[in-house]
VOMAR-300790 format. One record per residue (C-alpha): residue number from 1; x, y, z. Coordinates in steps of 0.2 Angstrom, whole numbers, plus 5000, padded with zeros to 4 digits. Layout:
rec num NUM&u X&v Y&w Z
...
This chain:
rec num 1&u 5207&v 5017&w 4679
rec num 2&u 5188&v 5014&w 4682
rec num 3&u 5193&v 4999&w 4694
rec num 4&u 5205&v 5011&w 4703
rec num 5&u 5191&v 5022&w 4708
rec num 6&u 5180&v 5008&w 4714
rec num 7&u 5194&v 5002&w 4725
rec num 8&u 5197&v 5019&w 4732
rec num 9&u 5178&v 5021&w 4735
rec num 10&u 5177&v 5004&w 4743
rec num 11&u 5192&v 5008&w 4754
rec num 12&u 5185&v 5025&w 4759
rec num 13&u 5168&v 5016&w 4764
rec num 14&u 5177&v 5003&w 4774
rec num 15&u 5187&v 5017&w 4784
rec num 16&u 5171&v 5026&w 4786
rec num 17&u 5162&v 5011&w 4793
rec num 18&u 5176&v 5008&w 4805
rec num 19&u 5176&v 5026&w 4811
rec num 20&u 5157&v 5025&w 4814
rec num 21&u 5159&v 5009&w 4824
rec num 22&u 5173&v 5017&w 4834
rec num 23&u 5163&v 5033&w 4838
rec num 24&u 5147&v 5022&w 4843
rec num 25&u 5157&v 5012&w 4855
rec num 26&u 5166&v 5027&w 4862
rec num 27&u 5149&v 5035&w 4865
rec num 28&u 5142&v 5019&w 4872
rec num 29&u 5156&v 5017&w 4884
rec num 30&u 5155&v 5035&w 4890
rec num 31&u 5136&v 5033&w 4893
rec num 32&u 5140&v 5018&w 4904
rec num 33&u 5152&v 5027&w 4914
rec num 34&u 5140&v 5042&w 4917
rec num 35&u 5141&v 5048&w 4935
rec num 36&u 5149&v 5031&w 4940
rec num 37&u 5135&v 5028&w 4952
rec num 38&u 5134&v 5009&w 4949
rec num 39&u 5152&v 5007&w 4953
rec num 40&u 5150&v 5013&w 4971
rec num 41&u 5135&v 5004&w 4977
rec num 42&u 5138&v 4994&w 4993
rec num 43&u 5128&v 4981&w 5001
rec num 44&u 5132&v 4988&w 5019
rec num 45&u 5116&v 4989&w 5029
rec num 46&u 5123&v 4999&w 5044
rec num 47&u 5128&v 5017&w 5045
rec num 48&u 5136&v 5028&w 5058
rec num 49&u 5124&v 5042&w 5054
rec num 50&u 5109&v 5046&w 5064
rec num 51&u 5092&v 5048&w 5055
rec num 52&u 5077&v 5057&w 5063
rec num 53&u 5063&v 5045&w 5064
rec num 54&u 5045&v 5049&w 5060
rec num 55&u 5049&v 5060&w 5045
rec num 56&u 5035&v 5073&w 5043
rec num 57&u 5034&v 5081&w 5027
rec num 58&u 5022&v 5095&w 5034
rec num 59&u 5037&v 5101&w 5045
rec num 60&u 5047&v 5105&w 5030
rec num 61&u 5047&v 5123&w 5024
rec num 62&u 5038&v 5126&w 5007
rec num 63&u 5053&v 5126&w 4996
rec num 64&u 5060&v 5110&w 5003
rec num 65&u 5043&v 5102&w 5002
rec num 66&u 5041&v 5107&w 4984
rec num 67&u 5059&v 5101&w 4980
rec num 68&u 5056&v 5084&w 4987
rec num 69&u 5039&v 5083&w 4978
rec num 70&u 5047&v 5088&w 4962
rec num 71&u 5061&v 5075&w 4964
rec num 72&u 5049&v 5061&w 4968
rec num 73&u 5039&v 5066&w 4952
rec num 74&u 5054&v 5060&w 4941
rec num 75&u 5056&v 5043&w 4949
rec num 76&u 5056&v 5030&w 4936
rec num 77&u 5063&v 5041&w 4922
rec num 78&u 5078&v 5032&w 4913
rec num 79&u 5096&v 5036&w 4915
rec num 80&u 5106&v 5044&w 4900
rec num 81&u 5123&v 5052&w 4901
rec num 82&u 5122&v 5071&w 4898
rec num 83&u 5103&v 5070&w 4900
rec num 84&u 5093&v 5085&w 4906
rec num 85&u 5075&v 5083&w 4900
rec num 86&u 5067&v 5066&w 4897
rec num 87&u 5081&v 5056&w 4904
rec num 88&u 5095&v 5061&w 4917
rec num 89&u 5112&v 5058&w 4923
rec num 90&u 5115&v 5062&w 4942
rec num 91&u 5119&v 5080&w 4940
rec num 92&u 5106&v 5083&w 4926
rec num 93&u 5093&v 5077&w 4938
rec num 94&u 5098&v 5088&w 4952
rec num 95&u 5100&v 5103&w 4940
rec num 96&u 5082&v 5100&w 4934
rec num 97&u 5074&v 5098&w 4951
rec num 98&u 5082&v 5113&w 4958
rec num 99&u 5078&v 5123&w 4943
rec num 100&u 5060&v 5119&w 4945
rec num 101&u 5060&v 5128&w 4962
rec num 102&u 5070&v 5143&w 4955
rec num 103&u 5088&v 5138&w 4959
rec num 104&u 5100&v 5137&w 4944
rec num 105&u 5114&v 5124&w 4947
rec num 106&u 5129&v 5121&w 4936
rec num 107&u 5129&v 5106&w 4924
rec num 108&u 5141&v 5094&w 4933
rec num 109&u 5142&v 5086&w 4950
rec num 110&u 5159&v 5093&w 4953
rec num 111&u 5153&v 5110&w 4949
rec num 112&u 5137&v 5108&w 4960
rec num 113&u 5148&v 5103&w 4974
rec num 114&u 5156&v 5120&w 4975
rec num 115&u 5140&v 5129&w 4979
rec num 116&u 5131&v 5130&w 4996
rec num 117&u 5136&v 5128&w 5014
rec num 118&u 5144&v 5112&w 5021
rec num 119&u 5133&v 5103&w 5032
rec num 120&u 5137&v 5089&w 5045
rec num 121&u 5130&v 5073&w 5039
rec num 122&u 5121&v 5070&w 5056
rec num 123&u 5112&v 5087&w 5052
rec num 124&u 5106&v 5085&w 5034
rec num 125&u 5089&v 5090&w 5029
rec num 126&u 5077&v 5085&w 5015
rec num 127&u 5083&v 5095&w 5000
rec num 128&u 5102&v 5095&w 5004
rec num 129&u 5114&v 5088&w 4991
rec num 130&u 5124&v 5073&w 4995
rec num 131&u 5140&v 5071&w 4986
rec num 132&u 5149&v 5054&w 4983
rec num 133&u 5166&v 5050&w 4975
rec num 134&u 5184&v 5044&w 4977
rec num 135&u 5197&v 5053&w 4986
rec num 136&u 5192&v 5071&w 4984
rec num 137&u 5185&v 5069&w 4967
rec num 138&u 5166&v 5071&w 4966
rec num 139&u 5158&v 5058&w 4954
rec num 140&u 5140&v 5057&w 4960
rec num 141&u 5126&v 5069&w 4967
rec num 142&u 5110&v 5065&w 4975
rec num 143&u 5096&v 5074&w 4984
rec num 144&u 5093&v 5070&w 5002
rec num 145&u 5074&v 5066&w 5004
rec num 146&u 5073&v 5064&w 5023
rec num 147&u 5071&v 5049&w 5034
rec num 148&u 5088&v 5041&w 5028
rec num 149&u 5083&v 5041&w 5010
rec num 150&u 5090&v 5049&w 4994
rec num 151&u 5083&v 5052&w 4977
rec num 152&u 5096&v 5051&w 4962
rec num 153&u 5098&v 5045&w 4945
rec num 154&u 5108&v 5029&w 4945
rec num 155&u 5115&v 5023&w 4929
rec num 156&u 5107&v 5006&w 4928
rec num 157&u 5090&v 5011&w 4936
rec num 158&u 5086&v 5029&w 4931
rec num 159&u 5079&v 5040&w 4944
rec num 160&u 5076&v 5030&w 4960
rec num 161&u 5074&v 5032&w 4979
rec num 162&u 5088&v 5023&w 4989
rec num 163&u 5095&v 5022&w 5007
rec num 164&u 5106&v 5037&w 5010
rec num 165&u 5121&v 5026&w 5015
rec num 166&u 5120&v 5014&w 5000
rec num 167&u 5136&v 5021&w 4994
rec num 168&u 5143&v 5025&w 5011
rec num 169&u 5161&v 5020&w 5007
rec num 170&u 5161&v 5034&w 4994
rec num 171&u 5151&v 5047&w 5003
rec num 172&u 5161&v 5063&w 5003
rec num 173&u 5150&v 5077&w 5010
rec num 174&u 5133&v 5086&w 5010
rec num 175&u 5129&v 5104&w 5005
rec num 176&u 5114&v 5115&w 5010
rec num 177&u 5108&v 5126&w 4996
rec num 178&u 5091&v 5130&w 5004
rec num 179&u 5091&v 5140&w 5020
């Protein structure tokens, strides 16, 4: 009878180890998927969007200027799925930055895309949110920083500054939250 208990215990431990491995792999896969920003990166260097040259930060109203400065202060912070404090996914980053200037955003890119006013992509201003995705499904959000650049949390690189059109084939729309 004593041997039966040992086998049952060993069997239980084996099942437990397999379950832990399964959960670990599932969490890792979820973290890799994240906002899916890496999937959509494009090597296109041209864009049909016009950008204002000579971007002058002093021309921004105070709230927009503070928002861009806050976003820039997080450049280099690592990516992590679901992160909202010391590491960020795309929507956690935009949520944190907007929160610092007194605007509370929902947690996900999809929920954030339901706020604000649509803005023509030729008329975007620093601080506007840019949404990317497939079809009508929003999968990534970034903050327009002006002069054709965005600041966002990219899965492989963390919070970075990139060209606005780096994911142009997946660009959906822009929203203005600051009037």
